[in-house]
C-alpha positions in Angstrom: 7.3 12.7 -16.3 9.2 15.3 -14.3 11.6 13.8 -11.7 13.4 15.2 -8.8 16.6 14.0 -7.1 16.2 12.7 -3.5 19.0 11.3 -1.4 18.2 8.4 1.1 20.2 6.2 3.4 19.7 2.5 3.4 21.2 -0.3 5.4 24.1 -2.0 3.7 22.1 -5.2 3.3 19.4 -3.4 1.3 22.1 -2.0 -1.0 23.5 -5.3 -1.5 20.0 -6.8 -2.4 19.6 -3.8 -4.8 22.8 -4.4 -6.5 22.1 -8.2 -6.8 18.8 -7.4 -8.7 20.9 -5.2 -11.0 23.5 -7.9 -11.5 20.8 -10.5 -12.5 19.5 -8.1 -15.1 16.2 -7.6 -13.4 16.9 -3.8 -13.3 19.3 -1.5 -14.9 20.1 1.0 -12.0 19.6 1.5 -8.4 17.2 4.3 -9.2 15.1 1.9 -11.3 14.9 -0.6 -8.3 13.9 2.2 -5.9 11.2 3.6 -8.2 9.8 0.1 -8.8 9.8 -0.5 -5.0 8.0 2.7 -4.2 5.5 2.2 -6.9 4.8 -1.2 -5.5 4.4 0.0 -2.1 2.1 2.8 -3.0 -0.2 0.5 -5.1 -0.4 -2.0 -2.2 -0.9 0.6 0.5 -3.6 2.2 -1.5 -5.4 -1.1 -1.9 -5.1 -1.8 1.7 -6.6 1.5 2.7 -9.6 0.9 0.2 -10.1 -2.5 1.6 -10.2 -1.1 5.1 -12.5 1.8 4.2 -14.9 -0.9 2.5 -14.9 -2.9 5.8 -15.7 0.2 7.8 -18.5 1.0 5.3 -20.0 -2.5 5.7 -19.9 -2.2 9.5 -21.6 1.2 9.4 -24.2 -0.1 6.9 -24.9 -3.1 9.3 -25.2 -0.8 12.3 -27.6 1.5 10.5 -29.6 -1.7 9.5 -29.7 -2.9 13.0 -30.8 0.5 14.4 -33.6 0.8 11.9 -35.0 -2.6 12.9 -34.6 -2.1 16.6 -38.0 -0.6 17.3 -39.6 -3.8 15.8 -37.5 -6.2 17.9 -38.5 -4.7 21.4 -41.4 -6.4 22.9 
């Protein structure tokens, strides 16, 4: 996988937390922590978008069904 360098600025508390994860042996480097966090975020965000799209599709389907039976419900 090709990688590119990117510089970011983070609050000191985030740097301290990242360094703590490295000290506990959970990750080897700051870059590894950041890559993991970004992958996690992207996966969760994609899942959220898909769930929202599914909800919108269900509402659209229900609206279509309601419109299709509307002529039969008028007296």
